[in-house]
Steps between C-alpha positions, in 0.01 A plus 500: 500500500183397685483152650282259304371160612424230241342188659582184306211272410749213483417463870125547450227241453499437124139376518388842631723749319233768458425490874870495583557807286213675675657421838784752446325821388769712668780349291664696219531205263400136473812295423441216252775239472494327162708179504538251215676198661801569275670817616400408857390161639139598557188555291248766595277697265499682170325747275141377547524544877657845462215600268245371752669679791504824305119483493472396864708768672569870475854450631765531229664167418875464550589203278833331568589262216718214620489329163714397208477723192350809669581694182218312331241519780556818698319742266189282516480548877514874455233476233289289737488790742797459733614832639858377534680213328840379622727267306809317624838609369612136515224391261482786251708502184376843385421696817510850350253410225272319745504776759410753230218279376360475852503878527341535157204302631454753780652299788797571722806295402704312758818296500557229764831359621549174688700508826829399337463737202704818537323830440796694355494339151147637453573862588471605136142368493376718785367757255281229346347405836218617719588246769794282600406186693756327719409148607571447870438125473569253222194534272242226473321459831341719764571479870880484471729671753643837408857501365700765686777462242291713262498807728831639368367462146191699594728780619706488181184498287366805683827681435485418130140619478584828676791548260249486212245738649322286758177446307515118485314311772705240691295194589593206723325164484547201727487453875372854557335513841476709816843359592675595175322793335681765703840371389385510138371856536818615670700351212297703249201291385168681462265234354445188709349170388355311797328165463481293817535811717168627362302195391613298800358764734150485646448869423649576156417873516680535832798303364536737202471805726757361742753421227454846349556668837815299566645583157410869526658519844823347375539672164 
């Protein structure tokens, strides 16, 4: 699977989101963290901002819903134009139905797991997924250090995906940087969310290119 880089606007300047999106034209996706101050202790943005971003950038939007009741809200993000919508296993009470509804709206469907959530109980859902997201920090805030404890889970997730045909993307989110992306790629990840590593750089284009080269060299 080709390496994909998804810069997270959680680390961008929220007052200049259109400009910040334009600053990473070489990215594959624009990662949009939706937080509700309930599922995670932070509040970011919602549907109106996603709708505005869809008009402001040609990059596909990779919406990561860190919210309570994603079963209610996830299809609306797909309908708003997100190219990918990821829900958390810990928050969803009807994941199969919700993942199918996301797909029915024309978006890719993703399932996210927190660091302490085992991947094996969700093996039967792999056929319902386009992407599996493993959090490599505790969700809620950008700029956290990478949790090495998740690396074995990345390897196990890659093995499960390969067992089911290998078509599901494996994304990692949290603490992804020039210092950690190679370990993630070696473990089997192929989609990388990078916030501070991109938006904290003076040259965002060069940062995306550098991360991609490191991941491609290690995978």
